[in-house]
N, CA, C and O atoms as a GROMACS GRO file, in nm:
protein
  472
    1UNK      N    1 -12.486   0.435  -4.078
    1UNK     CA    2 -12.526   0.551  -4.157
    1UNK      C    3 -12.634   0.513  -4.257
    1UNK      O    4 -12.650   0.397  -4.296
    2UNK      N    5 -12.707   0.614  -4.296
    2UNK     CA    6 -12.815   0.594  -4.392
    2UNK      C    7 -12.760   0.566  -4.530
    2UNK      O    8 -12.640   0.576  -4.556
    3UNK      N    9 -12.851   0.532  -4.618
    3UNK     CA   10 -12.814   0.513  -4.757
    3UNK      C   11 -12.784   0.649  -4.819
    3UNK      O   12 -12.804   0.753  -4.756
    4UNK      N   13 -12.737   0.648  -4.942
    4UNK     CA   14 -12.701   0.771  -5.010
    4UNK      C   15 -12.821   0.863  -5.021
    4UNK      O   16 -12.930   0.821  -5.059
    5UNK      N   17 -12.800   0.990  -4.988
    5UNK     CA   18 -12.908   1.087  -4.994
    5UNK      C   19 -12.889   1.179  -5.114
    5UNK      O   20 -12.782   1.183  -5.175
    6UNK      N   21 -12.993   1.252  -5.145
    6UNK     CA   22 -12.985   1.352  -5.250
    6UNK      C   23 -12.929   1.479  -5.188
    6UNK      O   24 -12.982   1.530  -5.089
    7UNK      N   25 -12.822   1.529  -5.246
    7UNK     CA   26 -12.760   1.651  -5.194
    7UNK      C   27 -12.850   1.771  -5.222
    7UNK      O   28 -12.929   1.769  -5.317
    8UNK      N   29 -12.840   1.876  -5.140
    8UNK     CA   30 -12.914   1.998  -5.170
    8UNK      C   31 -12.880   2.047  -5.311
    8UNK      O   32 -12.764   2.038  -5.353
    9UNK      N   33 -12.978   2.096  -5.383
    9UNK     CA   34 -12.963   2.134  -5.523
    9UNK      C   35 -12.846   2.228  -5.546
    9UNK      O   36 -12.766   2.206  -5.637
   10UNK      N   37 -12.834   2.333  -5.465
   10UNK     CA   38 -12.729   2.433  -5.486
   10UNK      C   39 -12.590   2.373  -5.464
   10UNK      O   40 -12.493   2.419  -5.526
   11UNK      N   41 -12.579   2.273  -5.379
   11UNK     CA   42 -12.451   2.206  -5.356
   11UNK      C   43 -12.425   2.107  -5.469
   11UNK      O   44 -12.314   2.099  -5.521
   12UNK      N   45 -12.527   2.032  -5.506
   12UNK     CA   46 -12.513   1.930  -5.610
   12UNK      C   47 -12.473   1.991  -5.745
   12UNK      O   48 -12.392   1.933  -5.818
   13UNK      N   49 -12.530   2.107  -5.778
   13UNK     CA   50 -12.496   2.173  -5.904
   13UNK      C   51 -12.348   2.206  -5.910
   13UNK      O   52 -12.283   2.182  -6.012
   14UNK      N   53 -12.293   2.261  -5.802
   14UNK     CA   54 -12.150   2.295  -5.799
   14UNK      C   55 -12.064   2.169  -5.795
   14UNK      O   56 -11.960   2.162  -5.861
   15UNK      N   57 -12.107   2.070  -5.719
   15UNK     CA   58 -12.029   1.945  -5.707
   15UNK      C   59 -12.014   1.878  -5.843
   15UNK      O   60 -11.911   1.817  -5.872
   16UNK      N   61 -12.117   1.889  -5.926
   16UNK     CA   62 -12.112   1.828  -6.058
   16UNK      C   63 -12.014   1.894  -6.152
   16UNK      O   64 -11.976   1.836  -6.254
   17UNK      N   65 -11.973   2.015  -6.120
   17UNK     CA   66 -11.880   2.090  -6.205
   17UNK      C   67 -11.733   2.070  -6.166
   17UNK      O   68 -11.643   2.118  -6.234
   18UNK      N   69 -11.711   2.001  -6.056
   18UNK     CA   70 -11.574   1.975  -6.010
   18UNK      C   71 -11.506   1.879  -6.107
   18UNK      O   72 -11.572   1.793  -6.166
   19UNK      N   73 -11.376   1.894  -6.122
   19UNK     CA   74 -11.302   1.810  -6.217
   19UNK      C   75 -11.321   1.662  -6.186
   19UNK      O   76 -11.344   1.623  -6.072
   20UNK      N   77 -11.312   1.582  -6.289
   20UNK     CA   78 -11.336   1.437  -6.278
   20UNK      C   79 -11.247   1.372  -6.173
   20UNK      O   80 -11.291   1.282  -6.101
   21UNK      N   81 -11.122   1.417  -6.163
   21UNK     CA   82 -11.031   1.354  -6.066
   21UNK      C   83 -11.064   1.389  -5.921
   21UNK      O   84 -11.011   1.326  -5.830
   22UNK      N   85 -11.150   1.489  -5.897
   22UNK     CA   86 -11.189   1.525  -5.761
   22UNK      C   87 -11.330   1.476  -5.727
   22UNK      O   88 -11.372   1.486  -5.611
   23UNK      N   89 -11.403   1.423  -5.826
   23UNK     CA   90 -11.543   1.385  -5.806
   23UNK      C   91 -11.563   1.286  -5.690
   23UNK      O   92 -11.650   1.306  -5.606
   24UNK      N   93 -11.483   1.180  -5.687
   24UNK     CA   94 -11.502   1.077  -5.583
   24UNK      C   95 -11.483   1.136  -5.444
   24UNK      O   96 -11.563   1.111  -5.354
   25UNK      N   97 -11.376   1.213  -5.426
   25UNK     CA   98 -11.348   1.274  -5.295
   25UNK      C   99 -11.460   1.369  -5.255
   25UNK      O  100 -11.509   1.365  -5.142
   26UNK      N  101 -11.501   1.454  -5.348
   26UNK     CA  102 -11.608   1.551  -5.321
   26UNK      C  103 -11.737   1.479  -5.284
   26UNK      O  104 -11.801   1.513  -5.184
   27UNK      N  105 -11.776   1.381  -5.364
   27UNK     CA  106 -11.900   1.309  -5.337
   27UNK      C  107 -11.896   1.236  -5.203
   27UNK      O  108 -11.996   1.234  -5.130
   28UNK      N  109 -11.782   1.176  -5.171
   28UNK     CA  110 -11.769   1.104  -5.044
   28UNK      C  111 -11.787   1.198  -4.925
   28UNK      O  112 -11.863   1.168  -4.832
   29UNK      N  113 -11.718   1.311  -4.928
   29UNK     CA  114 -11.727   1.406  -4.817
   29UNK      C  115 -11.868   1.465  -4.808
   29UNK      O  116 -11.926   1.472  -4.699
   30UNK      N  117 -11.923   1.508  -4.921
   30UNK     CA  118 -12.056   1.568  -4.918
   30UNK      C  119 -12.162   1.468  -4.873
   30UNK      O  120 -12.249   1.502  -4.793
   31UNK      N  121 -12.155   1.345  -4.922
   31UNK     CA  122 -12.251   1.244  -4.880
   31UNK      C  123 -12.241   1.218  -4.729
   31UNK      O  124 -12.342   1.208  -4.660
   32UNK      N  125 -12.118   1.207  -4.680
   32UNK     CA  126 -12.097   1.182  -4.537
   32UNK      C  127 -12.159   1.294  -4.454
   32UNK      O  128 -12.232   1.268  -4.358
   33UNK      N  129 -12.130   1.417  -4.489
   33UNK     CA  130 -12.176   1.530  -4.408
   33UNK      C  131 -12.327   1.550  -4.421
   33UNK      O  132 -12.396   1.570  -4.321
   34UNK      N  133 -12.379   1.546  -4.543
   34UNK     CA  134 -12.522   1.570  -4.558
   34UNK      C  135 -12.607   1.452  -4.514
   34UNK      O  136 -12.723   1.470  -4.478
   35UNK      N  137 -12.551   1.331  -4.514
   35UNK     CA  138 -12.620   1.217  -4.454
   35UNK      C  139 -12.629   1.238  -4.304
   35UNK      O  140 -12.731   1.211  -4.242
   36UNK      N  141 -12.519   1.287  -4.245
   36UNK     CA  142 -12.518   1.319  -4.102
   36UNK      C  143 -12.620   1.426  -4.068
   36UNK      O  144 -12.690   1.417  -3.968
   37UNK      N  145 -12.627   1.528  -4.152
   37UNK     CA  146 -12.725   1.635  -4.131
   37UNK      C  147 -12.866   1.578  -4.135
   37UNK      O  148 -12.950   1.610  -4.050
   38UNK      N  149 -12.892   1.494  -4.234
   38UNK     CA  150 -13.024   1.432  -4.249
   38UNK      C  151 -13.056   1.344  -4.127
   38UNK      O  152 -13.167   1.347  -4.075
   39UNK      N  153 -12.957   1.266  -4.082
   39UNK     CA  154 -12.976   1.179  -3.965
   39UNK      C  155 -13.009   1.262  -3.841
   39UNK      O  156 -13.099   1.227  -3.764
   40UNK      N  157 -12.938   1.372  -3.822
   40UNK     CA  158 -12.964   1.457  -3.705
   40UNK      C  159 -13.104   1.518  -3.712
   40UNK      O  160 -13.173   1.526  -3.610
   41UNK      N  161 -13.144   1.561  -3.830
   41UNK     CA  162 -13.277   1.620  -3.844
   41UNK      C  163 -13.385   1.518  -3.809
   41UNK      O  164 -13.482   1.550  -3.740
   42UNK      N  165 -13.368   1.393  -3.856
   42UNK     CA  166 -13.466   1.288  -3.825
   42UNK      C  167 -13.470   1.259  -3.674
   42UNK      O  168 -13.578   1.240  -3.617
   43UNK      N  169 -13.352   1.256  -3.611
   43UNK     CA  170 -13.348   1.229  -3.467
   43UNK      C  171 -13.420   1.338  -3.389
   43UNK      O  172 -13.499   1.310  -3.299
   44UNK      N  173 -13.392   1.464  -3.424
   44UNK     CA  174 -13.454   1.575  -3.353
   44UNK      C  175 -13.604   1.580  -3.380
   44UNK      O  176 -13.683   1.604  -3.288
   45UNK      N  177 -13.644   1.556  -3.504
   45UNK     CA  178 -13.787   1.557  -3.538
   45UNK      C  179 -13.862   1.446  -3.464
   45UNK      O  180 -13.982   1.458  -3.440
   46UNK      N  181 -13.793   1.337  -3.430
   46UNK     CA  182 -13.857   1.225  -3.362
   46UNK      C  183 -13.882   1.252  -3.213
   46UNK      O  184 -13.960   1.182  -3.149
   47UNK      N  185 -13.816   1.354  -3.159
   47UNK     CA  186 -13.835   1.386  -3.017
   47UNK      C  187 -13.962   1.471  -3.003
   47UNK      O  188 -13.974   1.579  -3.061
   48UNK      N  189 -14.055   1.420  -2.924
   48UNK     CA  190 -14.180   1.490  -2.901
   48UNK      C  191 -14.190   1.530  -2.755
   48UNK      O  192 -14.197   1.445  -2.666
   49UNK      N  193 -14.190   1.658  -2.732
   49UNK     CA  194 -14.210   1.707  -2.595
   49UNK      C  195 -14.360   1.727  -2.578
   49UNK      O  196 -14.421   1.814  -2.641
   50UNK      N  197 -14.420   1.645  -2.490
   50UNK     CA  198 -14.565   1.646  -2.473
   50UNK      C  199 -14.613   1.770  -2.397
   50UNK      O  200 -14.713   1.831  -2.433
   51UNK      N  201 -14.540   1.805  -2.291
   51UNK     CA  202 -14.572   1.926  -2.216
   51UNK      C  203 -14.451   1.964  -2.131
   51UNK      O  204 -14.347   1.900  -2.139
   52UNK      N  205 -14.466   2.068  -2.052
   52UNK     CA  206 -14.354   2.121  -1.973
   52UNK      C  207 -14.304   2.021  -1.869
   52UNK      O  208 -14.192   2.034  -1.820
   53UNK      N  209 -14.386   1.923  -1.835
   53UNK     CA  210 -14.347   1.823  -1.736
   53UNK      C  211 -14.280   1.701  -1.798
   53UNK      O  212 -14.240   1.610  -1.726
   54UNK      N  213 -14.268   1.698  -1.931
   54UNK     CA  214 -14.207   1.585  -2.002
   54UNK      C  215 -14.055   1.600  -1.996
   54UNK      O  216 -13.988   1.631  -2.095
   55UNK      N  217 -14.003   1.577  -1.874
   55UNK     CA  218 -13.860   1.603  -1.847
   55UNK      C  219 -13.768   1.517  -1.934
   55UNK      O  220 -13.664   1.564  -1.979
   56UNK      N  221 -13.806   1.392  -1.957
   56UNK     CA  222 -13.720   1.304  -2.034
   56UNK      C  223 -13.705   1.355  -2.179
   56UNK      O  224 -13.594   1.359  -2.231
   57UNK      N  225 -13.814   1.394  -2.242
   57UNK     CA  226 -13.809   1.444  -2.379
   57UNK      C  227 -13.736   1.578  -2.385
   57UNK      O  228 -13.662   1.604  -2.480
   58UNK      N  229 -13.756   1.661  -2.285
   58UNK     CA  230 -13.686   1.790  -2.280
   58UNK      C  231 -13.535   1.766  -2.269
   58UNK      O  232 -13.456   1.833  -2.334
   59UNK      N  233 -13.498   1.670  -2.184
   59UNK     CA  234 -13.356   1.636  -2.168
   59UNK      C  235 -13.299   1.577  -2.298
   59UNK      O  236 -13.188   1.612  -2.339
   60UNK      N  237 -13.375   1.489  -2.363
   60UNK     CA  238 -13.332   1.432  -2.491
   60UNK      C  239 -13.313   1.542  -2.596
   60UNK      O  240 -13.216   1.539  -2.672
   61UNK      N  241 -13.404   1.637  -2.599
   61UNK     CA  242 -13.395   1.747  -2.695
   61UNK      C  243 -13.271   1.832  -2.669
   61UNK      O  244 -13.204   1.875  -2.762
   62UNK      N  245 -13.241   1.855  -2.543
   62UNK     CA  246 -13.122   1.935  -2.508
   62UNK      C  247 -12.994   1.862  -2.546
   62UNK      O  248 -12.901   1.923  -2.601
   63UNK      N  249 -12.988   1.734  -2.519
   63UNK     CA  250 -12.870   1.654  -2.557
   63UNK      C  251 -12.856   1.651  -2.709
   63UNK      O  252 -12.745   1.666  -2.761
   64UNK      N  253 -12.966   1.632  -2.779
   64UNK     CA  254 -12.963   1.630  -2.925
   64UNK      C  255 -12.915   1.763  -2.979
   64UNK      O  256 -12.838   1.767  -3.075
   65UNK      N  257 -12.960   1.873  -2.920
   65UNK     CA  258 -12.918   2.006  -2.964
   65UNK      C  259 -12.767   2.022  -2.947
   65UNK      O  260 -12.698   2.069  -3.038
   66UNK      N  261 -12.715   1.983  -2.831
   66UNK     CA  262 -12.571   1.995  -2.805
   66UNK      C  263 -12.491   1.905  -2.899
   66UNK      O  264 -12.388   1.946  -2.953
   67UNK      N  265 -12.538   1.782  -2.918
   67UNK     CA  266 -12.466   1.688  -3.004
   67UNK      C  267 -12.471   1.730  -3.152
   67UNK      O  268 -12.373   1.715  -3.225
   68UNK      N  269 -12.586   1.784  -3.194
   68UNK     CA  270 -12.595   1.828  -3.333
   68UNK      C  271 -12.508   1.951  -3.355
   68UNK      O  272 -12.451   1.968  -3.463
   69UNK      N  273 -12.496   2.036  -3.254
   69UNK     CA  274 -12.406   2.152  -3.265
   69UNK      C  275 -12.262   2.104  -3.281
   69UNK      O  276 -12.187   2.157  -3.362
   70UNK      N  277 -12.224   2.003  -3.203
   70UNK     CA  278 -12.088   1.950  -3.214
   70UNK      C  279 -12.065   1.886  -3.351
   70UNK      O  280 -11.958   1.900  -3.409
   71UNK      N  281 -12.166   1.817  -3.403
   71UNK     CA  282 -12.155   1.758  -3.536
   71UNK      C  283 -12.138   1.868  -3.641
   71UNK      O  284 -12.060   1.854  -3.735
   72UNK      N  285 -12.211   1.979  -3.624
   72UNK     CA  286 -12.197   2.092  -3.716
   72UNK      C  287 -12.057   2.150  -3.710
   72UNK      O  288 -11.996   2.178  -3.813
   73UNK      N  289 -12.005   2.169  -3.589
   73UNK     CA  290 -11.870   2.224  -3.574
   73UNK      C  291 -11.765   2.132  -3.636
   73UNK      O  292 -11.670   2.179  -3.698
   74UNK      N  293 -11.784   2.001  -3.620
   74UNK     CA  294 -11.691   1.905  -3.682
   74UNK      C  295 -11.698   1.912  -3.834
   74UNK      O  296 -11.596   1.907  -3.902
   75UNK      N  297 -11.819   1.925  -3.888
   75UNK     CA  298 -11.836   1.936  -4.033
   75UNK      C  299 -11.774   2.066  -4.084
   75UNK      O  300 -11.713   2.068  -4.191
   76UNK      N  301 -11.790   2.174  -4.008
   76UNK     CA  302 -11.730   2.302  -4.047
   76UNK      C  303 -11.578   2.289  -4.056
   76UNK      O  304 -11.516   2.346  -4.146
   77UNK      N  305 -11.519   2.215  -3.964
   77UNK     CA  306 -11.372   2.195  -3.967
   77UNK      C  307 -11.330   2.123  -4.096
   77UNK      O  308 -11.228   2.155  -4.155
   78UNK      N  309 -11.410   2.026  -4.137
   78UNK     CA  310 -11.378   1.952  -4.261
   78UNK      C  311 -11.387   2.047  -4.380
   78UNK      O  312 -11.297   2.050  -4.464
   79UNK      N  313 -11.496   2.125  -4.387
   79UNK     CA  314 -11.511   2.220  -4.498
   79UNK      C  315 -11.400   2.324  -4.497
   79UNK      O  316 -11.346   2.359  -4.602
   80UNK      N  317 -11.366   2.375  -4.377
   80UNK     CA  318 -11.258   2.475  -4.367
   80UNK      C  319 -11.125   2.419  -4.414
   80UNK      O  320 -11.048   2.487  -4.481
   81UNK      N  321 -11.097   2.293  -4.377
   81UNK     CA  322 -10.971   2.230  -4.419
   81UNK      C  323 -10.967   2.212  -4.571
   81UNK      O  324 -10.864   2.236  -4.633
   82UNK      N  325 -11.080   2.172  -4.631
   82UNK     CA  326 -11.085   2.155  -4.777
   82UNK      C  327 -11.068   2.291  -4.846
   82UNK      O  328 -10.998   2.301  -4.947
   83UNK      N  329 -11.132   2.394  -4.793
   83UNK     CA  330 -11.117   2.527  -4.851
   83UNK      C  331 -10.973   2.576  -4.840
   83UNK      O  332 -10.920   2.638  -4.932
   84UNK      N  333 -10.910   2.548  -4.726
   84UNK     CA  334 -10.770   2.588  -4.708
   84UNK      C  335 -10.681   2.522  -4.812
   84UNK      O  336 -10.590   2.586  -4.866
   85UNK      N  337 -10.705   2.394  -4.841
   85UNK     CA  338 -10.629   2.324  -4.946
   85UNK      C  339 -10.646   2.394  -5.080
   85UNK      O  340 -10.549   2.419  -5.151
   86UNK      N  341 -10.770   2.425  -5.113
   86UNK     CA  342 -10.799   2.489  -5.242
   86UNK      C  343 -10.739   2.629  -5.247
   86UNK      O  344 -10.683   2.668  -5.350
   87UNK      N  345 -10.750   2.705  -5.138
   87UNK     CA  346 -10.693   2.840  -5.135
   87UNK      C  347 -10.542   2.837  -5.153
   87UNK      O  348 -10.484   2.924  -5.219
   88UNK      N  349 -10.478   2.736  -5.095
   88UNK     CA  350 -10.332   2.722  -5.110
   88UNK      C  351 -10.296   2.694  -5.256
   88UNK      O  352 -10.204   2.755  -5.310
   89UNK      N  353 -10.369   2.602  -5.318
   89UNK     CA  354 -10.345   2.571  -5.460
   89UNK      C  355 -10.372   2.694  -5.547
   89UNK      O  356 -10.299   2.723  -5.642
   90UNK      N  357 -10.479   2.764  -5.514
   90UNK     CA  358 -10.514   2.884  -5.590
   90UNK      C  359 -10.402   2.987  -5.580
   90UNK      O  360 -10.368   3.050  -5.681
   91UNK      N  361 -10.344   3.006  -5.462
   91UNK     CA  362 -10.235   3.101  -5.443
   91UNK      C  363 -10.114   3.060  -5.528
   91UNK      O  364 -10.048   3.145  -5.588
   92UNK      N  365 -10.086   2.930  -5.531
   92UNK     CA  366  -9.975   2.881  -5.614
   92UNK      C  367 -10.002   2.910  -5.762
   92UNK      O  368  -9.912   2.956  -5.833
   93UNK      N  369 -10.124   2.885  -5.808
   93UNK     CA  370 -10.159   2.910  -5.948
   93UNK      C  371 -10.155   3.060  -5.979
   93UNK      O  372 -10.110   3.101  -6.086
   94UNK      N  373 -10.202   3.143  -5.884
   94UNK     CA  374 -10.198   3.288  -5.905
   94UNK      C  375 -10.054   3.336  -5.919
   94UNK      O  376 -10.024   3.420  -6.004
   95UNK      N  377  -9.966   3.283  -5.835
   95UNK     CA  378  -9.824   3.321  -5.842
   95UNK      C  379  -9.764   3.279  -5.977
   95UNK      O  380  -9.693   3.357  -6.040
   96UNK      N  381  -9.793   3.157  -6.019
   96UNK     CA  382  -9.740   3.110  -6.148
   96UNK      C  383  -9.797   3.193  -6.263
   96UNK      O  384  -9.725   3.225  -6.358
   97UNK      N  385  -9.925   3.229  -6.253
   97UNK     CA  386  -9.986   3.313  -6.356
   97UNK      C  387  -9.914   3.449  -6.362
   97UNK      O  388  -9.885   3.498  -6.471
   98UNK      N  389  -9.885   3.508  -6.247
   98UNK     CA  390  -9.813   3.636  -6.243
   98UNK      C  391  -9.674   3.622  -6.304
   98UNK      O  392  -9.628   3.710  -6.376
   99UNK      N  393  -9.608   3.509  -6.275
   99UNK     CA  394  -9.475   3.484  -6.333
   99UNK      C  395  -9.482   3.484  -6.485
   99UNK      O  396  -9.403   3.552  -6.550
  100UNK      N  397  -9.577   3.407  -6.542
  100UNK     CA  398  -9.586   3.398  -6.688
  100UNK      C  399  -9.627   3.531  -6.750
  100UNK      O  400  -9.578   3.566  -6.858
  101UNK      N  401  -9.713   3.605  -6.684
  101UNK     CA  402  -9.751   3.736  -6.735
  101UNK      C  403  -9.632   3.832  -6.733
  101UNK      O  404  -9.606   3.901  -6.832
  102UNK      N  405  -9.560   3.835  -6.621
  102UNK     CA  406  -9.443   3.924  -6.610
  102UNK      C  407  -9.337   3.886  -6.711
  102UNK      O  408  -9.278   3.973  -6.775
  103UNK      N  409  -9.311   3.757  -6.727
  103UNK     CA  410  -9.212   3.711  -6.824
  103UNK      C  411  -9.253   3.754  -6.966
  103UNK      O  412  -9.168   3.797  -7.044
  104UNK      N  413  -9.381   3.744  -6.998
  104UNK     CA  414  -9.430   3.785  -7.129
  104UNK      C  415  -9.410   3.935  -7.147
  104UNK      O  416  -9.364   3.979  -7.253
  105UNK      N  417  -9.443   4.013  -7.045
  105UNK     CA  418  -9.429   4.158  -7.056
  105UNK      C  419  -9.283   4.198  -7.076
  105UNK      O  420  -9.253   4.284  -7.159
  106UNK      N  421  -9.192   4.138  -7.000
  106UNK     CA  422  -9.049   4.168  -7.013
  106UNK      C  423  -8.999   4.127  -7.150
  106UNK      O  424  -8.924   4.200  -7.214
  107UNK      N  425  -9.041   4.010  -7.197
  107UNK     CA  426  -9.003   3.962  -7.329
  107UNK      C  427  -9.051   4.060  -7.436
  107UNK      O  428  -8.976   4.091  -7.529
  108UNK      N  429  -9.175   4.109  -7.425
  108UNK     CA  430  -9.229   4.204  -7.522
  108UNK      C  431  -9.146   4.332  -7.525
  108UNK      O  432  -9.114   4.384  -7.632
  109UNK      N  433  -9.113   4.383  -7.408
  109UNK     CA  434  -9.032   4.505  -7.400
  109UNK      C  435  -8.897   4.485  -7.468
  109UNK      O  436  -8.852   4.570  -7.544
  110UNK      N  437  -8.834   4.371  -7.439
  110UNK     CA  438  -8.702   4.344  -7.497
  110UNK      C  439  -8.711   4.331  -7.649
  110UNK      O  440  -8.629   4.388  -7.721
  111UNK      N  441  -8.811   4.256  -7.699
  111UNK     CA  442  -8.824   4.240  -7.843
  111UNK      C  443  -8.858   4.373  -7.912
  111UNK      O  444  -8.807   4.402  -8.020
  112UNK      N  445  -8.944   4.451  -7.849
  112UNK     CA  446  -8.980   4.580  -7.909
  112UNK      C  447  -8.857   4.671  -7.917
  112UNK      O  448  -8.840   4.745  -8.014
  113UNK      N  449  -8.774   4.664  -7.815
  113UNK     CA  450  -8.650   4.744  -7.818
  113UNK      C  451  -8.559   4.697  -7.930
  113UNK      O  452  -8.498   4.778  -8.000
  114UNK      N  453  -8.550   4.565  -7.948
  114UNK     CA  454  -8.470   4.508  -8.057
  114UNK      C  455  -8.528   4.551  -8.191
  114UNK      O  456  -8.454   4.590  -8.282
  115UNK      N  457  -8.662   4.544  -8.204
  115UNK     CA  458  -8.728   4.582  -8.328
  115UNK      C  459  -8.702   4.729  -8.363
  115UNK      O  460  -8.686   4.764  -8.480
  116UNK      N  461  -8.697   4.812  -8.262
  116UNK     CA  462  -8.672   4.955  -8.286
  116UNK      C  463  -8.529   4.982  -8.332
  116UNK      O  464  -8.503   5.081  -8.400
  117UNK      N  465  -8.436   4.893  -8.294
  117UNK     CA  466  -8.297   4.907  -8.338
  117UNK      C  467  -8.282   4.874  -8.486
  117UNK      O  468  -8.193   4.926  -8.554
  118UNK      N  469  -8.369   4.788  -8.534
  118UNK     CA  470  -8.355   4.740  -8.672
  118UNK      C  471  -8.390   4.844  -8.773
  118UNK      O  472  -8.383   4.817  -8.893
   0.00000   0.00000   0.00000
């Protein structure tokens, strides 16, 4: 694999905002995937089809297209799995937030009823 690359700006900005305890994991995954993307782009750019009779280059380009598509699909699976993890945690936090809000509301009702008795 290539050396560390510069991540796309829009990705890098968000990655920098991730909590400190997730930084290493995020950077590792993003570097791996975007280095792969960069490597594929260089490989495809290096293929020169001279003319319609350049069968070898045409075949290389077709193989590269199929392989890069598979690399993209594999990367999508990684991103989907990471998003699923985050969505699961988010659902847990949303549920806990609802619990604390409901408990607060019930507590307020009970105390207000007590206050009205006084």
